[in-house]
KEKEGU-111989 format. One record per residue (C-alpha): residue number from 1; residue in three letters; z, y, x. Coordinates in Angstrom, 2 decimals, padded with zeros to 5 digits, m for minus. Example, Ala and Ser with C-alpha at 12.3 -4.5 7.8 and 13.67 -1.06 7.14 Angstrom:
BEGIN
    nr   rest        pz        py        px
     1    ala    007.80   m004.50    012.30
     2    ser    007.14   m001.06    013.67
***
This chain:
BEGIN
    nr   rest        pz        py        px
     1    unk    014.62    023.31    045.41
     2    unk    015.86    020.57    042.89
     3    unk    014.33    017.42    043.01
     4    unk    012.86    016.08    039.93
     5    unk    013.67    012.46    039.55
     6    unk    010.79    010.43    038.47
     7    unk    011.22    009.24    034.62
     8    unk    012.30    005.61    034.82
     9    unk    009.93    003.03    032.31
    10    unk    011.24    002.63    029.09
    11    unk    013.97   m000.24    028.05
    12    unk    012.93    000.27    024.72
    13    unk    010.52    003.14    023.50
    14    unk    008.88    003.71    020.14
    15    unk    005.75    005.84    020.44
    16    unk    004.87    007.74    017.18
    17    unk    001.15    009.26    017.04
    18    unk    000.71    011.91    015.23
    19    unk   m002.66    012.50    014.94
    20    unk   m002.48    009.09    013.56
    21    unk   m000.39    010.52    010.82
    22    unk   m002.33    013.68    010.46
    23    unk   m004.99    011.71    009.60
    24    unk   m003.37    009.42    007.49
    25    unk   m002.26    012.65    005.46
    26    unk   m005.56    013.90    005.41
    27    unk   m006.88    010.94    003.63
    28    unk   m004.20    010.72    000.69
    29    unk   m004.69    014.89    000.59
    30    unk   m008.32    013.97   m000.23
    31    unk   m007.74    010.93   m002.45
    32    unk   m005.24    013.21   m004.71
    33    unk   m007.66    016.10   m004.45
    34    unk   m009.44    013.77   m006.72
    35    unk   m007.61    014.43   m009.30
    36    unk   m006.55    017.38   m008.91
    37    unk   m003.05    016.02   m007.52
    38    unk   m000.81    017.45   m004.75
    39    unk    000.72    015.35   m002.14
    40    unk    004.26    015.01   m001.60
    41    unk    004.50    012.63    002.10
    42    unk    007.92    010.81    001.63
    43    unk    009.97    011.61    004.91
    44    unk    013.06    009.77    003.65
    45    unk    015.29    007.48    005.99
    46    unk    014.07    009.27    009.01
    47    unk    010.99    009.73    008.42
    48    unk    010.89    005.48    008.25
    49    unk    012.09    005.14    011.66
    50    unk    009.52    007.81    012.86
    51    unk    011.35    010.98    013.07
    52    unk    011.71    013.07    009.90
    53    unk    011.27    016.63    010.93
    54    unk    008.23    016.01    013.38
    55    unk    006.88    013.52    010.54
    56    unk    007.23    016.43    008.23
    57    unk    005.63    019.61    010.19
    58    unk    002.62    016.91    010.65
    59    unk    002.17    016.11    007.56
    60    unk    002.75    019.52    006.29
    61    unk   m000.37    020.58    008.65
    62    unk   m002.54    017.83    007.42
    63    unk   m002.40    018.83    003.56
    64    unk    001.05    017.68    002.02
    65    unk    002.79    020.30    000.16
    66    unk    005.83    019.06   m000.55
    67    unk    008.11    016.60    001.29
    68    unk    010.72    013.85   m000.15
    69    unk    013.73    012.84    000.84
    70    unk    016.74    010.64   m000.53
    71    unk    019.81    012.36   m000.09
    72    unk    021.09    016.34    000.44
    73    unk    021.61    015.83    003.52
    74    unk    018.73    014.48    004.29
    75    unk    016.73    017.21    002.48
    76    unk    019.37    020.20    003.82
    77    unk    018.19    018.55    007.48
    78    unk    014.61    019.69    007.17
    79    unk    015.66    022.95    005.90
    80    unk    017.84    023.31    008.85
    81    unk    014.76    022.78    011.23
    82    unk    013.16    025.63    009.61
    83    unk    010.82    024.17    007.10
    84    unk    010.29    026.02    003.82
    85    unk    007.97    023.90    001.92
    86    unk    009.34    022.51   m001.57
    87    unk    011.80    019.25   m000.94
    88    unk    012.57    016.68   m003.31
    89    unk    016.05    015.04   m003.24
    90    unk    016.92    011.73   m005.42
    91    unk    019.92    009.70   m004.71
    92    unk    023.02    011.57   m004.18
    93    unk    026.31    009.60   m004.33
    94    unk    028.96    011.03   m006.71
    95    unk    030.91    013.96   m005.34
    96    unk    028.05    014.99   m002.32
    97    unk    027.88    018.52   m001.90
    98    unk    025.32    019.62   m004.34
    99    unk    026.32    023.53   m003.58
   100    unk    024.75    022.89   m000.23
   101    unk    021.61    021.29   m001.81
   102    unk    021.00    024.34   m004.50
   103    unk    021.55    026.95   m001.59
   104    unk    019.09    025.40    000.65
   105    unk    016.89    025.68   m002.51
   106    unk    016.35    021.35   m002.33
   107    unk    014.87    020.43   m005.66
   108    unk    017.43    017.56   m007.18
   109    unk    016.65    014.55   m009.06
   110    unk    018.58    013.86   m012.07
   111    unk    018.87    010.84   m013.77
   112    unk    022.21    011.53   m016.51
   113    unk    023.81    014.68   m017.74
   114    unk    026.28    013.84   m015.34
   115    unk    024.17    015.01   m012.53
   116    unk    022.63    018.02   m014.76
   117    unk    025.89    019.61   m015.14
   118    unk    026.76    019.30   m011.32
   119    unk    023.43    021.31   m010.67
   120    unk    024.27    023.57   m013.63
   121    unk    027.71    024.09   m011.87
   122    unk    026.38    024.53   m008.32
   123    unk    023.79    026.86   m009.75
   124    unk    026.09    029.12   m011.73
   125    unk    028.34    029.09   m008.13
   126    unk    025.75    030.11   m006.02
   127    unk    023.97    032.62   m008.76
   128    unk    020.92    031.10   m008.86
   129    unk    018.88    028.44   m010.83
   130    unk    019.21    024.57   m009.52
   131    unk    015.86    023.19   m009.83
   132    unk    015.74    019.71   m011.38
   133    unk    013.26    016.44   m011.25
   134    unk    014.37    014.79   m014.22
   135    unk    013.71    010.99   m013.98
   136    unk    013.09    008.04   m016.36
   137    unk    013.75    004.85   m016.30
   138    unk    010.61    003.15   m016.86
   139    unk    011.01   m000.44   m016.08
   140    unk    012.58   m000.40   m012.45
   141    unk    015.77   m000.51   m013.79
   142    unk    017.37    001.03   m010.79
   143    unk    018.11    005.03   m010.66
   144    unk    016.23    007.22   m013.93
   145    unk    017.90    007.78   m017.06
   146    unk    017.28    004.99   m019.76
   147    unk    014.92    005.44   m022.93
   148    unk    017.52    005.41   m025.56
   149    unk    019.47    008.70   m023.53
   150    unk    016.20    010.34   m022.29
   151    unk    015.95    012.78   m025.67
   152    unk    019.38    013.74   m025.15
   153    unk    018.88    014.61   m021.65
   154    unk    015.79    016.68   m021.77
   155    unk    017.27    018.55   m024.69
   156    unk    020.21    019.29   m022.49
   157    unk    018.40    020.53   m019.96
   158    unk    016.02    022.58   m022.00
   159    unk    018.92    024.69   m023.02
   160    unk    021.18    024.95   m019.60
   161    unk    020.07    028.25   m018.42
   162    unk    021.56    027.34   m014.87
   163    unk    018.38    024.97   m014.18
   164    unk    015.16    024.58   m014.03
   165    unk    013.13    021.52   m014.89
   166    unk    010.45    021.77   m012.47
   167    unk    009.20    017.91   m012.78
   168    unk    009.80    014.49   m015.22
   169    unk    009.24    011.46   m012.75
   170    unk    009.35    007.62   m012.45
   171    unk    009.32    005.27   m009.97
   172    unk    006.65    001.36   m009.88
   173    unk    008.12   m001.83   m009.61
   174    unk    004.82   m003.45   m009.15
   175    unk    002.22   m000.92   m007.80
   176    unk    001.39   m002.89   m004.76
   177    unk    000.35   m005.75   m007.40
   178    unk   m003.24   m004.65   m008.40
   179    unk   m003.39   m005.49   m012.04
   180    unk    000.17   m006.14   m012.78
   181    unk    000.80   m005.64   m016.31
   182    unk    004.07   m003.59   m015.78
   183    unk    002.13   m000.75   m014.21
   184    unk    000.05    000.34   m017.40
   185    unk    003.43   m000.66   m019.42
   186    unk    005.59    001.97   m017.00
   187    unk    002.60    004.33   m017.37
   188    unk    003.15    004.19   m021.29
   189    unk    006.76    004.70   m021.32
   190    unk    006.32    007.42   m018.72
   191    unk    003.19    009.38   m021.36
   192    unk    006.30    008.98   m024.23
   193    unk    009.22    010.39   m021.80
   194    unk    007.01    013.50   m021.09
   195    unk    005.91    014.08   m024.49
   196    unk    009.96    014.16   m025.55
   197    unk    010.14    016.50   m022.70
   198    unk    007.34    018.61   m024.24
   199    unk    008.84    018.65   m027.49
   200    unk    012.02    019.40   m026.39
   201    unk    010.25    022.47   m024.87
   202    unk    009.92    021.88   m021.27
   203    unk    006.69    022.01   m019.47
   204    unk    007.41    019.89   m016.39
   205    unk    005.01    018.86   m013.76
   206    unk    004.61    015.00   m013.57
   207    unk    004.97    012.54   m010.64
   208    unk    004.89    008.35   m010.55
   209    unk    002.51    007.25   m007.96
   210    unk    003.86    005.94   m004.91
   211    unk    001.69    005.23   m001.74
   212    unk   m000.24    001.80   m003.26
   213    unk   m000.93    004.25   m006.92
   214    unk   m001.86    006.68   m004.75
   215    unk   m004.56    004.60   m003.36
   216    unk   m005.80    002.43   m005.86
   217    unk   m004.56    004.23   m009.44
   218    unk   m006.48    007.82   m009.85
   219    unk   m005.19    007.79   m013.56
   220    unk   m001.29    008.14   m012.66
   221    unk   m002.03    010.91   m010.08
   222    unk   m000.93    013.78   m011.91
   223    unk    000.41    016.71   m010.59
   224    unk    001.60    014.75   m007.50
   225    unk    001.62    011.41   m005.56
   226    unk    004.29    010.19   m003.16
   227    unk    003.13    008.39   m000.50
   228    unk    005.41    006.98    001.59
   229    unk    004.47    004.00    003.66
   230    unk    000.92    005.05    003.62
   231    unk    001.43    007.79    005.29
   232    unk    003.07    005.62    008.47
   233    unk   m000.55    003.97    008.27
   234    unk    000.65    000.43    006.73
   235    unk   m001.22   m000.34    003.82
   236    unk    001.04   m001.63    000.70
   237    unk   m002.16   m003.50   m001.20
   238    unk   m004.53   m005.83    000.03
   239    unk   m007.63   m003.30   m000.18
   240    unk   m009.09   m001.79    002.98
   241    unk   m008.56    001.63    003.47
   242    unk   m008.68    003.83    006.74
   243    unk   m005.33    003.96    007.47
   244    unk   m004.14    004.29    010.94
   245    unk   m000.54    002.76    012.31
   246    unk    001.90    005.21    013.59
   247    unk    004.54    003.38    015.13
   248    unk    004.25    000.95    018.31
   249    unk    006.93   m000.26    020.19
   250    unk    006.98   m000.58    024.03
   251    unk    009.32   m001.95    027.01
   252    unk    009.30   m002.77    030.22
   253    unk    009.65   m006.43    032.48
   254    unk    012.91   m006.23    034.33
   255    unk    012.93   m009.48    036.19
   256    unk    010.80   m012.44    037.06
   257    unk    011.67   m015.56    037.47
   258    unk    009.21   m019.25    038.39
   259    unk    011.41   m021.90    036.57
   260    unk    010.28   m025.71    036.60
   261    unk    009.70   m027.90    033.96
   262    unk    012.72   m029.18    032.07
   263    unk    014.72   m025.86    032.37
   264    unk    016.17   m024.59    029.30
   265    unk    016.07   m020.92    028.01
   266    unk    018.26   m018.72    026.41
   267    unk    021.40   m019.50    023.88
   268    unk    021.41   m022.71    022.43
   269    unk    018.50   m024.13    024.62
   270    unk    015.81   m024.49    021.87
   271    unk    012.85   m023.86    024.14
   272    unk    012.51   m025.90    027.05
   273    unk    009.34   m025.65    029.80
   274    unk    007.10   m028.03    029.23
   275    unk    005.79   m027.28    032.81
   276    unk    006.49   m024.96    035.87
   277    unk    006.04   m021.76    034.75
   278    unk    006.83   m017.89    035.41
   279    unk    009.25   m015.97    033.10
   280    unk    009.34   m012.26    031.93
   281    unk    012.55   m011.01    031.13
   282    unk    012.18   m007.77    028.45
   283    unk    015.33   m005.99    028.34
   284    unk    014.96   m005.80    024.56
   285    unk    016.56   m007.59    021.84
   286    unk    018.22   m007.84    017.61
   287    unk    020.63   m004.60    018.88
   288    unk    016.87   m002.82    019.32
   289    unk    015.43   m003.65    016.41
   290    unk    013.81   m007.12    017.32
   291    unk    014.86   m009.26    014.61
   292    unk    016.56   m012.47    015.73
   293    unk    015.09   m014.51    012.98
   294    unk    011.79   m013.38    015.21
   295    unk    013.10   m016.22    017.58
   296    unk    010.19   m019.00    018.42
   297    unk    007.86   m016.94    016.36
   298    unk    006.60   m013.98    017.97
   299    unk    004.20   m012.95    021.41
   300    unk    004.07   m009.59    023.21
   301    unk    000.95   m007.77    024.89
   302    unk    002.08   m008.35    028.78
   303    unk   m001.01   m007.40    031.54
   304    unk   m003.29   m007.60    028.89
   305    unk   m002.25   m010.71    027.38
   306    unk   m000.66   m012.07    024.15
   307    unk    002.10   m013.91    025.24
   308    unk    005.05   m016.02    023.55
   309    unk    008.22   m014.98    023.24
   310    unk    010.45   m018.37    024.35
   311    unk    013.90   m019.29    023.61
   312    unk    016.53   m017.16    021.15
   313    unk    016.03   m013.41    021.26
   314    unk    019.55   m012.24    022.05
   315    unk    021.23   m009.15    021.43
   316    unk    020.18   m006.96    024.49
   317    unk    016.87   m009.46    026.01
   318    unk    014.20   m011.66    025.13
   319    unk    012.51   m014.10    027.49
   320    unk    008.31   m014.33    027.78
   321    unk    006.53   m017.48    028.78
   322    unk    003.67   m015.99    031.32
   323    unk    002.37   m019.62    032.73
   324    unk    000.86   m019.33    036.31
   325    unk   m000.20   m015.67    035.51
   326    unk    001.26   m012.73    037.85
   327    unk    003.43   m010.54    036.17
   328    unk    005.38   m007.94    037.81
   329    unk    009.06   m006.01    037.22
   330    unk    007.90   m003.08    035.99
   331    unk    005.07   m003.95    033.93
   332    unk    004.69   m002.54    030.51
   333    unk    005.52   m005.01    027.55
   334    unk    003.98   m003.98    024.16
   335    unk    005.82   m005.61    020.98
   336    unk    003.87   m004.15    017.97
   337    unk    001.48   m001.50    017.57
   338    unk   m001.56   m000.64    016.12
   339    unk   m003.56   m004.17    017.13
   340    unk   m006.74   m002.35    018.49
   341    unk   m005.69   m003.93    022.12
   342    unk   m004.73   m007.36    020.54
   343    unk   m001.10   m006.40    020.26
   344    unk    000.81   m007.88    017.36
   345    unk    001.76   m005.43    014.13
   346    unk    004.58   m004.79    012.30
   347    unk    002.70   m006.03    009.30
   348    unk    002.65   m009.44    011.92
   349    unk    006.49   m009.29    012.57
   350    unk    007.03   m009.01    008.89
   351    unk    004.57   m011.84    007.72
   352    unk    005.92   m014.16    010.08
   353    unk    010.12   m013.95    008.84
   354    unk    008.96   m013.08    005.16
   355    unk    010.09   m009.60    004.89
   356    unk    008.11   m006.26    004.76
   357    unk    006.79   m003.86    007.23
   358    unk    008.96   m001.25    005.78
   359    unk    011.94   m002.98    007.11
   360    unk    010.75   m003.38    010.71
   361    unk    009.65    000.28    011.43
   362    unk    012.95    001.79    009.13
   363    unk    014.67   m000.87    011.46
   364    unk    013.35    001.29    014.96
   365    unk    015.73    003.98    014.47
   366    unk    018.19    002.50    017.29
   367    unk    020.92    004.13    019.78
   368    unk    019.05    002.69    022.61
   369    unk    015.43    003.22    021.49
   370    unk    014.03    006.23    023.08
   371    unk    011.57    008.05    020.51
   372    unk    008.49    010.00    022.05
   373    unk    005.45    011.49    020.11
   374    unk    002.07    011.48    020.94
   375    unk   m001.37    012.89    019.60
   376    unk   m002.68    016.80    019.69
   377    unk   m000.04    017.43    017.10
   378    unk    002.97    016.34    019.60
   379    unk    002.06    019.88    022.03
   380    unk    001.93    021.88    018.36
   381    unk    005.19    020.82    017.35
   382    unk    007.30    020.45    020.85
***
């Protein structure tokens, strides 16, 4: 009989709670339903570091009816996993294989005549119609057609038989800053763009609301809302909502040592023990998604207590000061999570180094970081 080897404790492990994710999507779906809107769950960047395919399936189970990806390869990956729900891809480099996207029945965002013609050509080759969402730049000044070129784009789209214009859409710059004047200014530009599309003979859906607007601006829900970060339980606005963080980050103590007062720790010797103390070595570092800039600014949950990380964070390891407490090799270390047990959160990390929690969780897609799925949905989706 083959011997089953025990699973070792994690060097670096992200745990994704799909039950929490379903809770968040259901909350967003109920909120959108009050406006008669559907939910497009955004699963770009490998589901914000959570696992795009698993997240997509859980989101659809919880009430989302659309999915959003950044690139055509991301969208096609969902199709290859057997997901048939509508998927929008909105940013690709010139020369990307549009044929593959059209053949996979992926909706494609179009911001220019060049992109429109590429989709039309791909549709002709496939013997089908390409589904497009025309994007208007309403003030973010990233992707999207400028207002002066918009009338030409919608007129061309309306007279191109190889494409079906599914929607017009845009993206908000400051929706997370409640009451920011740009929100209403962008909404007005969007209304004008929609009217121009209608005047050209189109009858498109409309979508502009990201997570922040989905939660706080029901007047901007229109036909679809596009929550991203809120799906993963991270709140983009300074108002409480019942969102549950989905990701937690775990490691293990690999070495415990006692050091004397005056001994320095890690590169540069920026921290020196003020007393005799116990140090715990944890095998994660900036190669595993722990920002080096958190050196001297972070704590972990170890042995039921929050404890400071001391010295400089290295590529592969960090050191925790445990004082006189007893810790053992093999003990679990929680680097961040929901905060329910007193552990740090991704938002706490972000605030400490002047960034956003989006960057923290997407930074967990690393080769050495093991990803596991928990919750009741994990059994269904396995």
